[in-house]
C-alpha positions as CSV (number, residue, x, y, z in Angstrom):
1,M,-29.6,-10.0,-3.6
2,D,-27.5,-7.7,-1.4
3,A,-28.6,-4.7,0.5
4,Q,-28.3,-2.5,-2.6
5,G,-30.5,-4.8,-4.6
6,L,-27.6,-6.2,-6.6
7,K,-27.5,-9.9,-7.6
8,R,-24.6,-12.0,-6.4
9,S,-23.1,-12.1,-9.9
10,E,-23.2,-8.3,-10.1
11,V,-21.5,-8.0,-6.7
12,A,-18.8,-10.5,-7.8
13,T,-18.2,-8.6,-11.0
14,K,-18.1,-5.2,-9.2
15,N,-15.7,-6.6,-6.6
16,G,-13.5,-8.2,-9.3
17,I,-13.2,-4.9,-11.1
18,A,-12.4,-3.1,-7.9
19,E,-9.8,-5.8,-7.0
20,G,-8.0,-5.3,-10.3
21,V,-8.0,-1.5,-9.8
22,V,-6.6,-1.7,-6.2
23,K,-4.0,-4.3,-7.2
24,R,-2.8,-1.9,-10.0
25,L,-2.7,1.0,-7.5
26,D,-0.7,-1.1,-5.1
27,R,1.9,-1.8,-7.8
28,Q,1.9,1.9,-8.7
29,L,2.5,2.7,-5.0
30,S,5.5,0.3,-4.9
31,Q,7.0,1.8,-8.1
32,A,6.5,5.3,-6.7
33,L,8.4,4.3,-3.5
34,L,11.2,2.7,-5.6
35,H,11.6,5.9,-7.7
36,R,10.8,8.4,-4.9
37,D,8.0,9.8,-7.1
38,S,6.5,12.3,-4.7
39,T,3.7,13.4,-7.0
40,T,2.3,9.9,-7.4
41,L,2.8,9.2,-3.7
42,H,0.9,12.3,-2.7
43,D,-1.9,11.3,-5.1
44,L,-2.1,7.7,-3.9
45,I,-1.8,8.3,-0.1
46,A,-4.8,9.8,1.7
47,D,-4.3,12.9,3.9
48,D,-5.4,10.9,7.0
49,Y,-2.9,8.0,6.2
50,T,-1.0,6.2,9.0
51,F,2.1,4.0,8.6
52,T,3.2,1.5,11.2
53,N,6.8,0.8,10.3
54,P,8.7,-2.4,11.2
55,L,9.9,-0.8,14.4
56,G,6.3,-0.3,15.5
57,E,6.5,3.5,15.1
58,V,3.3,5.1,13.8
59,T,3.6,8.1,11.5
60,N,1.2,10.2,9.4
61,K,1.3,11.2,5.8
62,S,3.5,14.3,6.1
63,L,6.1,12.5,8.3
64,T,6.1,9.5,6.0
65,M,6.6,11.7,2.9
66,A,9.4,13.6,4.7
67,G,11.1,10.4,5.5
68,I,10.8,9.2,1.9
69,D,12.1,12.5,0.5
70,S,15.0,12.8,2.9
71,G,16.2,9.4,3.8
72,L,14.8,6.5,1.6
73,L,17.0,5.1,-1.1
74,L,15.7,1.8,-2.6
75,H,17.7,-0.2,-5.1
76,S,14.9,-2.7,-5.6
77,L,11.4,-3.4,-4.3
78,D,9.7,-6.6,-5.5
79,T,6.3,-7.7,-4.3
80,R,4.7,-11.2,-4.5
81,N,1.8,-13.2,-3.1
82,V,-0.3,-10.0,-3.2
83,T,-4.0,-10.6,-2.3
84,V,-6.8,-8.1,-2.4
85,Q,-10.1,-8.4,-0.5
86,I,-12.9,-5.9,-1.3
87,Y,-15.4,-4.9,1.4
88,G,-17.6,-2.3,-0.3
89,D,-15.6,0.9,-0.4
90,T,-12.7,-0.6,1.6
91,A,-10.0,-2.9,0.4
92,S,-7.4,-4.9,2.2
93,V,-4.2,-5.7,0.5
94,S,-1.5,-8.0,1.8
95,G,1.7,-9.4,0.4
96,I,5.4,-10.0,0.7
97,A,8.0,-7.4,-0.3
98,T,11.7,-8.0,-0.9
99,I,13.6,-4.7,-0.4
100,E,17.2,-3.7,-1.0
101,G,18.1,-0.3,0.1
102,R,18.7,2.2,2.9
103,F,16.8,4.5,5.2
104,K,19.1,7.2,6.3
105,T,22.1,5.3,7.6
106,H,20.4,2.0,8.1
107,D,20.3,-0.9,5.7
108,I,16.8,-2.1,5.2
109,N,17.5,-5.1,3.0
110,G,15.1,-7.9,3.8
111,L,11.8,-9.7,3.4
112,Y,8.8,-7.9,4.7
113,R,5.1,-8.8,5.1
114,Y,2.9,-5.8,4.5
115,S,-0.7,-4.8,4.7
116,D,-2.4,-1.8,3.0
117,V,-5.9,-0.6,3.5
118,Y,-7.5,1.4,0.7
119,M,-10.7,3.3,0.8
120,K,-12.7,4.6,-2.1
121,R,-13.8,8.2,-1.5
122,Q,-15.4,10.5,-3.9
123,G,-14.9,7.9,-6.7
124,R,-11.2,7.2,-6.2
125,W,-9.2,4.7,-4.2
126,Q,-6.4,5.8,-1.8
127,V,-4.3,4.0,0.7
128,V,-5.2,5.0,4.3
129,A,-3.0,2.7,6.3
130,T,0.1,0.6,5.9
131,Q,1.8,-1.8,8.3
132,A,5.1,-3.5,7.5
133,V,6.8,-6.2,9.5
134,C,10.3,-7.4,8.8
135,V,10.3,-11.2,8.4
136,E,13.9,-11.8,7.5
137,Q,16.9,-9.4,7.5
138,Q,19.3,-9.9,4.6
């Protein structure tokens, strides 16, 4: 039994369901970035979101959204080796993204490792932090 009185099998089932939900949301986030879908991005990204980009710069939700709206043009965004770990109302997602596109005047084609942290608040999951590291420039 855990602290909430749930059996191990109940916790495993609950975590398995949450894992599937978060994995689906992470795919939606990738597709929203690819298509510059501001409505979906605003819904999936928490107001207290932080993004650490491959240059080590840290931005908040409004700066991230402004950058997406004004300078991000993706031709493709494919993720693989995505893993999800559930820790109660927090989830850690990590994976590899292959990106073809531009940010303002810079090519951002390459292979990236990324980590997302999701939190479940008031019954819904949102991403609260992202970090991306360029592994290979193409």
